[in-house]
N, C-alpha and C positions, 0 to 999 in steps of 0.2 A: 419399448426402449426406455420410456419414462420409469417403469417399474424396475427395470434392470439398473438404471442409474441410481434410484433410491436405495436399492440393496447395496450397491457399491459404496454409496456415501455412508450408509450405516456401518459397513465394515471399515471404511476409512476413518470414521469417528472413533471406533474402538482402537484402531492403531494409533490415532492421534493422542488419545488419552494415555496409552502405554508409553509413548515416546515423549510426552510433554509433562514432566512432573510439575507440581505446584511449588512455587517459590514464595516464601513467606517474608514479610517485612513488618517490623514493629515488635512491641513487647509481647511475650507469650501470655502475660496476664492481662492484656488489654481487654476491656469490657465488651468491645464490639468487633465484629469481623466483617470485612468487605472483600468479597470474591470478585475478581476482575477476569473476564475472558477477553483476550486481546490478540490482535495480529501485529503487534508492535514489538520489534526485537528488544529483548531485555537490555542489551547494551546501550540502546538509545533511551530507555525509559527508567532504568534503575535509579539514577540520581533523583529523578522527579518523585519516584515512589519513596525513596529514603527521606526526602525532604518533607513529603506529605505526612508520613508517620511521625517525623520529628515535630511537626507543627500540631499534629493531632494525636497525642500519645495514647488516647483512649481507643484508637482504631488500629487493628491489625489487618494487614492486607495480604490476601492470597492471590498471587498472580499466575495465570495460566496462559501460556503462549501457544496459540494455534494458528493455522493458516487461514486466509480470508474466507475461502469457500467452506472449510470445516466450521469456522465460526458462525457462518450463516445458518447451517443446519443444526449446529449445537444450540444456538439461541432458540430455535423453534422447538427442538427436542426438550429443552429444559423448561418449557412452559408448563409441562405436566408434572415436573419434579424440579422445582427451582433450586438452583445452586448459586449462580453468579448474579450479582446485582448491577453489573456494569459490563457493557460490551463495546470494545474499541476496534475500529477497522479503517483500513485505507480503501476498501472496496465500497465506495460511496453508494453505488447502485444497489448492492445487496443490503446495506444498512437502510437505505431509503425504502426498499421493498419491504423490509421488516416493519418499518413504521407504517407504510401504506396498508399492509396486511393485518395491522392491529396487534403487533407483538411488542410495542413499546409503550411506555407510560409518560405522561406529561410531567415536566419539571420547570419551575420558574424561580428565578432569583434576580437580584439587582444586576448581577453579572450577565446572566443569560438575556435579561431584558435589554441590556446595553449592547449586546452582540448584534452587529448589522444583520438585516434580514437575509442577505445573501449567504450568511454563514450558519443559518439554522432553518429548521423546518418544523412547523406545528408545535413548537416548544417541546419537541420530543427527540430531535436530532441536532447535535451541536458540534460544529467544527472548531478545532483548537489549533490546527496547523495547516499551512498552505505551502506545498512544496513543488518544485519543478520535477518534470520527468525527463531523464537525461540519457545520454550515452556515456559509457565508461570505457576508456581505451588503455591498453597496455602500450605505452609509448615506445618501449624497446622492441616489441614484437610486431607492431602494426606496420604493414607495408605501405610505403608512400606517405604523402602528407596526411596529417590527421584530418578527419572529416569535420566540416563546419556545419553541415546540414544533411538532410536525407539524400539530396541529389549528389553531393560529393561522396557520400557513402556508397551509393549505387555505382558511381564512377570507379571507385577503388575496387569494388567487387568485380566489375567488368575487366579492369586492367590487371588485377592480381588474383585471378580466380583460384589457382591452386593454394596460394598462401592464406586465402580466406575460407576455403572449404573446411567445414567442421570446426570453424574457429570463431563463429558468431553465436552468441547466446542470448536467449530471451525467454519470457515466461511461457510455460505450457498453459494455454488458456482453458484447457479442460480441467486442470488441477488448481489453478490460481484464480481466485475471484478478482483480485486487482489486475491480474494479467489480462483477463477477458475485458475488463472495463477499459484498460489502456489501449488494447488492440482495437476495440470497437470505436473508441474516440479518435484514434489515429485514422481509421478508415473514414470517419465522419469529417474530420478536419481537412484531409487531403486525399480524396478518393483515388486520383490517378497515381500519386506517389505511393500510396499504400499498396495498390495492385502491383506496381513494379517491384516494391520491396518484397512482397510475398513471393513473387516469382523468383527473384534473386536469392532470397533466403532458402527457398525450397530447392533450387538447383545447386545450392552450395552446402547442403546438409546442415542447416542451422541446428544448433543444439538447444533443446528446450528443458526448462527447469520449473520446479514448483515455487522456488523461493529465491529472493534477491541475494541473500548472503552466499548461496551456492554459486550463482553467476559471478559475483564479485571475486570470490575465492579463485575461481578458474581463470578469470581475467588477470588477477594478480600473479598467478602461477605461470601464466603464459600458455596455458592449455587453450584459452580463448584469446583473441586479440581485441574483441569488442563485445560489450554487453549493451543490448538495445532496450529502450523503454524502461529504465530502472528508476526506482524511487530515489529522489535526489538526496535525501538526508543520509541514507546509508552510503551512497556513492561518495558524497562529500566527506564523510567521516574517514573513509578508507583512503581517498585520494590525498587528504591532508596529511596522513601518516605514512604514505607510501609514494616515494618519488617516481616509481614506475607508472603510476596511474594518473590519468587526467580525466576529469569530468567535463563533458561538453553539453552545453545547452544549445540545441539546434537553432540556427539563426532563421530557418524558414518559418518555424513556429515551435514554441515550447509549451507543452501541456502543463497545466498547473492542477494539482490534485489536493483535496482536503482530506485530512484524517478527522474522523468524527466519532462521537460517543453517544450511546443511548442507554437508557435504563429499561431493561426488560419488563414487560407488563406485570409479571408476577414476581418481581425481584424481592427477595427476603429482607434486604436492607436498603430501601430506596433513599433513606435520609442521608446515609454516608455516601451513597453513589452520587447524589446531588452535590454533596460537599466536595467530592473529588472533581466533579465537573467544574465547580466554581474555582477550585484550586488550579485546574488546567488553564482556565481563562484569566486567572489573576496576573497582575503585572509581575509578581514574583516568579511564577512558573514560566511565563512567556519570556522573561529576561533570561532565566536559566537555560531554556531551550536554545536561545541564540548564543549566549556567552560561552556555554559549555559545548557548543557544537553538537547538540542532540537532535534537534528538529528545526524546521523552518517555522517560526511562530506566525500567527496571523497578525500580530501587532509588532513587527520588527522595529528596532532602533536603526534608522537608516543614516545615522551620522557618519558611519564608516562604510563607504561604498565598497571597500576592499574586503569587507567581512564576507567569508564564504557562505554564511547563513543569511545574507541579504541577497535576494534574487536580483541579478542584474543580467537579464536576458539580452542577447545581441540582436534580437528581432522581436516579432510579435509574440505575445503569450495568449494562450487560450485556456481560461479557467473552466474546468469541468463544473458546471453549475449544479447546485443542490436544488433540483426541481424535478417535475414530473417527467421531463425528457429522459431521465435516467431509467425510467421503467420501460421505455421503448426497446432498448437493447436487451432487456430481460424478458421480453415476450418469448414464450417457450419456442414457438415455431421459428421466430427470427433468430433466436439464440442458437438453436440446433442447426439452422442453415448457415449461420456465420461460422460456427465451429467446423461444420463439414467442409466448407470452402477453404478454411484454414488447413484442415487435414489434407485435402487434395493438393493444395499448393505446396505443403511441406512433405508431400508424398508419404503421409503417415497412414498405415493401414488401421481401419477402425476395428476394434475388438467387438465381436458379436456375442 
């Protein structure tokens, strides 16, 4: 099974390259090139990339957008033929595993030194954003009162079964690295609720997706009435611009996830990769993330409590910590068992 999975991932990487063209930023005659492999949607990151090359005109940036699981395998693959000098991901556990397995290099600066210990690991992995994991609802299509938490969502599913069938979307944890992380953390935070959710989702034909924007598009169009366990930055952006949508931070508990960057061990341009990490941690970029509604910064300006990019959870929050506990869920046997239980609950037939 492990060999089969590796073959599938190599094929998937080939498809990812075919479907994810490089987007360039900066002057064509810049003396240096920084290649970034990232699982961050360009719509959320483009203003930051544009500002970086404006601040550092000698650097041209090549930005390649891939999904979190593909990014993990791509970072390993490029060790023998280095291309990217920076990797950015929301799949904290996969990035942590890359560091633990020796695929990252050390970087230190005054900005990384001042980063709280909870937001970095071994001076090789650096968080620059901390965002809530949310539900996104189509207010016009959702049957009954909007859910406040997982329990009220379960109640709506029980009371309005036909209207909810095939109209809930979440990540396919076999394809999405961050999807697997969030599902495993959900199970860890609330074991009983997670079991009931799995059962309810499975019996109502939950729709699974590789990527956040696909779920959000289908919620906006009314094909889905609710997206579950979504990245808050993307959901907040769309809800701000679309009156049909409402982002919900569950009041029972709201998971908080870090986006993090690392410099691959054999990076061809580690100096500019470090410069970009410093830029992400700078007051300038952190302020831009919040004021332009791009990402949830790790250093938000909390003066305006109504700012949608200042987290104001109605209940407890659970930060997914950047530590060795992340490796537990990525133990191969445990991972396969978790995925298999997920497939059984969702009544998904495994391809042999």
